[in-house]
C-alpha positions in Angstrom: 12.7 -13.3 -11.6 10.6 -15.0 -9.0 7.8 -13.1 -7.1 9.6 -13.7 -3.8 12.7 -12.0 -5.2 10.7 -9.0 -6.5 9.0 -8.6 -3.2 12.2 -8.9 -1.2 13.7 -6.1 -3.4 10.7 -4.0 -2.9 10.8 -4.5 0.8 14.4 -3.3 0.9 13.2 0.1 -0.3 10.8 2.6 1.3 7.8 4.5 0.0 9.8 7.7 -0.5 12.3 6.0 -2.8 9.6 4.1 -4.7 7.7 7.3 -5.1 10.8 9.0 -6.5 11.4 6.2 -8.9 7.8 6.6 -10.2 8.3 10.3 -10.5 11.4 9.8 -12.7 9.5 7.4 -14.9 6.4 9.6 -15.1 4.2 7.0 -13.6 1.4 7.3 -11.0 1.3 5.2 -7.8 2.0 7.4 -4.8 -1.0 8.2 -2.7 -1.8 10.9 -0.1 -3.6 10.1 3.1 -3.4 6.3 3.4 -1.3 6.0 6.5 -0.9 3.4 9.3 -3.8 3.4 11.6 -1.7 2.1 14.5 2.1 1.9 14.9 2.1 -1.1 12.6 4.8 -2.8 10.5 5.6 -1.9 7.0 3.8 -4.1 4.4 4.9 -5.2 1.0 2.8 -7.6 -1.2 0.5 -8.0 -4.1 -3.0 -6.5 -4.2 -6.1 -8.5 -3.7 -8.7 -5.8 -4.7 -12.2 -5.3 -3.2 -14.8 -2.8 -4.4 -17.5 -1.7 -1.9 -20.6 0.4 -2.3 -23.5 1.7 -0.2 -26.1 -0.9 0.5 -29.4 0.0 -1.2 -31.8 -2.7 0.1 -32.4 -5.0 3.1 -31.5 -8.3 1.4 -29.1 -10.3 3.6 -25.6 -10.7 2.1 -22.3 -12.2 3.1 -20.3 -9.7 5.2 -18.2 -7.5 3.0 -14.6 -8.8 2.2 -15.2 -12.2 3.8 -15.4 -14.0 0.5 -12.1 -12.5 -0.6 -10.3 -13.5 2.6 -11.7 -17.0 2.4 -10.3 -17.6 -1.1 -6.8 -16.4 -0.4 -4.3 -19.2 -0.9 -0.9 -17.6 -0.9 1.2 -15.7 1.6 2.0 -12.6 -0.5 -1.4 -10.8 -0.5 -2.4 -7.3 0.7 -6.1 -6.5 0.8 -6.8 -3.2 -1.1 -10.2 -1.9 -0.4 -12.1 1.1 -2.1 -15.6 2.4 -2.5 -16.7 2.7 1.1 -18.7 5.5 2.7 -17.1 8.4 4.6 -16.9 7.7 8.3 -18.1 4.1 8.0 -15.9 1.2 8.9 -14.7 -1.1 6.2 -12.6 -3.3 8.5 -12.7 -4.8 12.0 -11.2 -7.3 14.4 -13.0 -10.4 13.2 -11.8 -9.8 9.6 -8.3 -9.1 10.9 -8.2 -12.4 12.7 -9.5 -14.2 9.6 -6.8 -12.5 7.5 -4.1 -13.5 9.9 -5.2 -17.1 9.7 -4.9 -16.8 5.9 -1.4 -15.3 6.1 -2.5 -12.0 4.6 0.2 -9.4 5.0 -2.0 -6.4 5.7 -4.9 -4.2 4.6 -5.0 -0.8 2.8 -8.4 1.0 2.8 -9.3 4.1 0.9 -11.6 4.6 3.8 -12.0 3.9 7.5 -11.5 1.1 10.0 -12.6 0.3 13.5 -11.3 -2.0 16.3 -7.8 -0.6 15.9 -6.6 -1.8 19.3 -7.8 -5.3 18.4 -5.8 -5.2 15.2 -2.7 -4.0 17.1 -3.1 -6.8 19.7 -2.7 -9.4 16.9 -0.1 -7.4 15.1 -2.1 -7.0 11.9 -1.1 -4.0 9.8 -3.9 -1.7 8.7 -3.5 1.4 6.6 -6.3 3.9 5.7 -7.8 7.4 5.9 -8.9 7.2 9.5 -10.6 5.5 12.4 -14.3 5.2 13.2 -16.5 3.2 15.5 -19.5 3.0 13.0 -20.2 -0.5 11.6 -20.5 -1.3 7.9 -23.3 -3.7 8.7 -26.5 -2.7 6.7 -24.6 0.3 5.3 -21.9 -1.0 3.0 -21.7 -4.1 0.7 -19.0 -5.7 -1.4 -19.9 -5.5 -5.1 -16.8 -6.8 -6.8 -13.4 -8.3 -6.3 -10.2 -8.8 -8.3 -11.1 -5.7 -10.3 -9.3 -2.4 -11.0 -10.0 0.2 -8.3 -9.5 3.9 -7.9 -7.6 4.1 -4.6 -6.9 7.7 -3.5 -6.7 8.8 -7.1 -4.5 5.9 -8.3 -5.7 3.0 -10.4 -4.9 -0.3 -8.7 -5.5 -3.7 -10.3 -5.4 -7.2 -9.0 -1.8 -8.4 -8.5 -0.3 -5.0 -8.6 2.5 -4.3 -6.0 1.9 -2.5 -2.7 4.4 -0.9 -0.3 3.2 0.9 2.8 5.1 2.4 5.7 5.0 5.3 8.0 5.1 7.8 5.2 2.1 6.3 3.4 1.2 3.9 0.6 2.5 3.4 -2.9 1.2 1.1 -5.7 3.3 -0.2 -8.6 1.6 -1.7 -11.7 2.8 -5.2 -12.2 4.0 -4.6 -15.8 6.6 -2.0 -14.6 7.8 -3.4 -11.3 11.3 -4.5 -12.5 11.9 -1.0 -14.0 10.7 0.7 -10.8 12.8 -1.6 -8.6 16.0 -1.1 -10.7 15.6 2.7 -10.6 14.6 2.7 -7.0 17.7 0.8 -6.0 19.9 3.3 -8.0 18.2 6.2 -6.2 18.7 4.6 -2.8 22.5 4.1 -3.6 22.8 7.7 -4.7 21.0 9.0 -1.6 23.3 7.0 0.6 26.3 8.6 -1.1 24.7 12.1 -0.6 24.0 11.4 3.1 27.5 10.3 3.7 28.8 13.4 2.0 26.7 15.7 4.3 27.8 13.8 7.4 31.4 14.3 6.4 30.9 18.0 6.1 30.3 18.7 2.4 28.0 21.7 2.0 24.4 20.6 1.6 23.9 23.2 -1.1 26.3 21.1 -3.2 25.0 17.7 -2.1 21.4 18.5 -2.8 22.0 20.5 -6.0 19.6 19.6 -8.9 22.6 18.2 -10.8 23.0 15.4 -8.3 19.4 14.3 -9.0 19.9 14.9 -12.7 22.7 12.4 -12.6 20.2 9.7 -11.6 18.1 10.5 -14.6 21.2 10.4 -16.8 22.2 7.0 -15.5 18.7 5.8 -16.2 18.7 7.1 -19.8 
């Protein structure tokens, strides 16, 4: 199956459903605290990972993340950034404009961003822990890219799948994406049936009984 098809199927779901699918499969991926930093669009794509760390000397370096953005050559990427410092920005408006020019789909930071209004003005989606005005310059450096990161307690590798919406951010390892999509689509169909039943007057105690969710697991087995 093509990457475009996989991404379209993932986009048709939401983070709640993908999280449920991961739960059924006993897989990690759902995070807590990485939410939209402005009222931005949902993003779905593949991770381009960046690892940051505190700067420990005064040697001039390329600004963090700029080498990764410069090398992006496809339109399916989501920048996933970890390793910053509490309260220090890992992202700003110049990086956002550069990312737009490279057709990056959005950025997820296990950390903080500044220039939120400027990101909103160009429609660039940014997810993270919070907002700050304090610059990364001379405080934070990039130490690696295309490596496995710990992002809000979840291991994320280069090319893993990312879905982020108003409920938060979920990562799916590339080697199980088709399994997660298939189960997520089944969960979404089952939930649609349950919602219709409630709207038609069926008691919610019956509709949301554990047996209804057990049926999803039975279908999967």
